[in-house]
C-alpha positions as a Markdown table, in Angstrom:
| # | Residue | x | y | z |
|---|---|---|---|---|
| 1 | Met | -12.3 | 25.1 | 11.0 |
| 2 | Gln | -11.7 | 21.9 | 12.9 |
| 3 | Leu | -8.7 | 19.6 | 12.6 |
| 4 | Ala | -9.2 | 15.9 | 12.0 |
| 5 | Val | -8.6 | 13.5 | 14.8 |
| 6 | Lys | -6.2 | 10.7 | 13.8 |
| 7 | Lys | -5.5 | 7.6 | 15.7 |
| 8 | Val | -1.8 | 6.7 | 16.2 |
| 9 | Leu | -0.2 | 3.3 | 16.5 |
| 10 | Gly | 1.9 | 3.1 | 19.6 |
| 11 | Leu | 4.7 | 0.7 | 20.7 |
| 12 | Glu | 2.5 | -1.3 | 23.2 |
| 13 | Leu | -0.1 | -2.1 | 20.6 |
| 14 | Ala | 2.6 | -2.9 | 18.0 |
| 15 | Arg | 4.1 | -5.4 | 20.4 |
| 16 | Gly | 0.8 | -7.0 | 21.0 |
| 17 | Ile | 0.1 | -7.3 | 17.3 |
| 18 | Ala | 3.6 | -8.9 | 16.8 |
| 19 | Glu | 3.0 | -11.3 | 19.7 |
| 20 | Ala | -0.3 | -12.4 | 18.2 |
| 21 | Ala | 1.3 | -13.0 | 14.8 |
| 22 | Lys | 4.2 | -14.9 | 16.3 |
| 23 | Ala | 1.8 | -17.1 | 18.3 |
| 24 | Phe | -0.2 | -17.9 | 15.2 |
| 25 | Ala | 3.1 | -18.8 | 13.4 |
| 26 | His | 4.4 | -20.9 | 16.2 |
| 27 | Glu | 1.2 | -23.0 | 16.2 |
| 28 | Ser | 2.5 | -24.3 | 12.8 |
| 29 | Gly | 6.1 | -24.5 | 13.9 |
| 30 | Trp | 7.2 | -21.5 | 11.9 |
| 31 | Ala | 9.8 | -18.9 | 12.9 |
| 32 | Ile | 9.3 | -15.5 | 11.3 |
| 33 | Thr | 10.6 | -12.0 | 10.6 |
| 34 | Val | 7.9 | -9.5 | 11.6 |
| 35 | Ala | 7.9 | -5.7 | 10.9 |
| 36 | Ile | 5.4 | -3.2 | 12.0 |
| 37 | Val | 5.4 | 0.3 | 10.7 |
| 38 | Asp | 3.3 | 3.4 | 11.6 |
| 39 | Ala | 0.9 | 5.1 | 9.1 |
| 40 | Gly | 3.9 | 7.0 | 7.6 |
| 41 | Gly | 5.9 | 3.9 | 7.1 |
| 42 | Ala | 8.4 | 4.4 | 9.9 |
| 43 | Leu | 9.5 | 1.2 | 11.5 |
| 44 | Leu | 8.0 | 0.9 | 15.0 |
| 45 | Tyr | 8.6 | -2.8 | 15.9 |
| 46 | Phe | 10.9 | -5.4 | 14.3 |
| 47 | Glu | 11.9 | -8.9 | 15.2 |
| 48 | Arg | 13.8 | -11.6 | 13.3 |
| 49 | Glu | 13.6 | -14.9 | 15.0 |
| 50 | Asp | 16.5 | -17.4 | 15.2 |
| 51 | Gly | 17.2 | -19.3 | 12.0 |
| 52 | Ile | 15.5 | -16.8 | 9.6 |
| 53 | Ala | 17.5 | -15.6 | 6.6 |
| 54 | Pro | 18.9 | -12.0 | 6.8 |
| 55 | Gly | 17.3 | -11.2 | 3.4 |
| 56 | Thr | 13.9 | -11.3 | 5.1 |
| 57 | Val | 14.7 | -8.1 | 7.0 |
| 58 | Gln | 14.4 | -5.7 | 4.1 |
| 59 | Val | 11.6 | -7.6 | 2.5 |
| 60 | Ala | 9.4 | -7.4 | 5.6 |
| 61 | Ile | 10.1 | -3.7 | 6.1 |
| 62 | Leu | 9.3 | -2.9 | 2.5 |
| 63 | Lys | 6.1 | -5.0 | 2.5 |
| 64 | Ala | 4.9 | -3.2 | 5.6 |
| 65 | Gln | 5.7 | 0.2 | 4.2 |
| 66 | Ser | 3.9 | -0.6 | 0.9 |
| 67 | Ala | 0.7 | -1.8 | 2.8 |
| 68 | Ala | 0.8 | 1.3 | 5.1 |
| 69 | Ala | 1.3 | 3.8 | 2.3 |
| 70 | Phe | -1.7 | 2.5 | 0.3 |
| 71 | Gly | -3.9 | 1.0 | 3.1 |
| 72 | Val | -4.2 | -2.3 | 1.3 |
| 73 | Pro | -2.7 | -5.8 | 1.7 |
| 74 | Ser | 0.6 | -6.2 | -0.2 |
| 75 | Lys | -1.0 | -9.2 | -2.0 |
| 76 | Ser | -3.0 | -6.7 | -4.1 |
| 77 | Phe | 0.3 | -5.3 | -5.5 |
| 78 | Glu | 1.5 | -8.8 | -6.2 |
| 79 | Asp | -1.7 | -9.5 | -8.1 |
| 80 | Ser | -1.5 | -6.3 | -10.0 |
| 81 | Val | 2.1 | -7.2 | -11.2 |
| 82 | Ser | 1.0 | -10.7 | -12.2 |
| 83 | Glu | -1.8 | -9.1 | -14.2 |
| 84 | Gly | 0.7 | -7.0 | -16.1 |
| 85 | Leu | 1.1 | -3.8 | -14.1 |
| 86 | Ile | 4.9 | -4.3 | -14.0 |
| 87 | Gly | 5.5 | -0.6 | -13.4 |
| 88 | Leu | 4.8 | -1.2 | -9.8 |
| 89 | Val | 8.2 | -3.0 | -9.4 |
| 90 | Gly | 10.0 | 0.3 | -10.2 |
| 91 | Leu | 8.1 | 2.3 | -7.7 |
| 92 | Pro | 10.6 | 3.3 | -4.9 |
| 93 | Gly | 9.9 | 1.4 | -1.8 |
| 94 | Met | 7.4 | -0.9 | -3.3 |
| 95 | Ala | 7.4 | -4.6 | -2.4 |
| 96 | Pro | 4.8 | -6.4 | -4.4 |
| 97 | Phe | 4.8 | -9.6 | -2.4 |
| 98 | Glu | 2.1 | -11.1 | -0.3 |
| 99 | Gly | 2.7 | -10.9 | 3.5 |
| 100 | Ala | 1.7 | -7.5 | 4.7 |
| 101 | Val | -1.7 | -6.0 | 5.7 |
| 102 | Pro | -2.7 | -2.6 | 6.9 |
| 103 | Ile | -3.6 | -2.2 | 10.6 |
| 104 | Gln | -6.9 | -0.3 | 10.8 |
| 105 | Val | -8.9 | 1.1 | 13.6 |
| 106 | Asp | -12.3 | 2.7 | 13.1 |
| 107 | Gly | -11.6 | 2.8 | 9.3 |
| 108 | Gln | -8.3 | 4.6 | 9.7 |
| 109 | Thr | -5.0 | 3.0 | 8.6 |
| 110 | Ile | -2.7 | 3.5 | 11.5 |
| 111 | Gly | 0.1 | 1.3 | 10.2 |
| 112 | Ala | 0.9 | -2.1 | 8.8 |
| 113 | Ile | 2.3 | -5.5 | 9.8 |
| 114 | Ala | 4.4 | -7.6 | 7.5 |
| 115 | Val | 5.8 | -11.1 | 7.9 |
| 116 | Ser | 8.6 | -12.7 | 5.9 |
| 117 | Gly | 10.4 | -16.1 | 6.2 |
| 118 | Val | 7.8 | -18.7 | 5.3 |
| 119 | Thr | 5.8 | -19.0 | 2.1 |
| 120 | Lys | 4.0 | -16.0 | 0.7 |
| 121 | Glu | 0.6 | -17.5 | 1.6 |
| 122 | Ala | 1.8 | -18.3 | 5.2 |
| 123 | Asp | 3.3 | -14.8 | 5.5 |
| 124 | Gly | 0.0 | -13.3 | 4.5 |
| 125 | Ser | -2.0 | -15.5 | 6.9 |
| 126 | Ile | 0.4 | -14.7 | 9.8 |
| 127 | Ala | 0.3 | -11.0 | 9.2 |
| 128 | Gln | -3.5 | -11.1 | 9.0 |
| 129 | Ala | -3.6 | -12.9 | 12.3 |
| 130 | Gly | -1.6 | -10.1 | 13.9 |
| 131 | Ala | -3.9 | -7.4 | 12.4 |
| 132 | Asp | -7.0 | -9.3 | 13.4 |
| 133 | Ala | -5.8 | -9.2 | 17.0 |
| 134 | Val | -6.1 | -5.4 | 17.2 |
| 135 | Ala | -9.7 | -5.2 | 18.4 |
| 136 | Arg | -9.1 | -7.9 | 21.1 |
| 137 | Ile | -5.9 | -6.1 | 22.3 |
| 138 | Leu | -7.6 | -2.7 | 22.4 |
| 139 | Ala | -10.6 | -4.2 | 24.4 |
| 140 | Gly | -8.0 | -5.2 | 27.0 |
């Protein structure tokens, strides 16, 4: 028997992902809340920039945990709820709001990034920009 090899999201990569997301947001003049969790949903990196509402803290963390747990963008949960699958809103820890995407390396979900504080569409674009930076960051 052989054990599977699993990639793990570390703090250095999480910081780089957050910096890429913030840079993307700042290009449009947006301040954000950003949360990055590992594959198990544990908070690894968090930042709430000046002027952002405190309510965005829990929203960002829950969105990230939802995306990491299922390996899909949180927008898919929002779409499912709008299509009538309202049971999702009662699922413990579920945040069916756009703004989180899984962080994947070689087809493995190693965590997720979530953004809160702008519009749902902007949150999603900013989170995606962070996740898209992974390959560039790993290439060094």
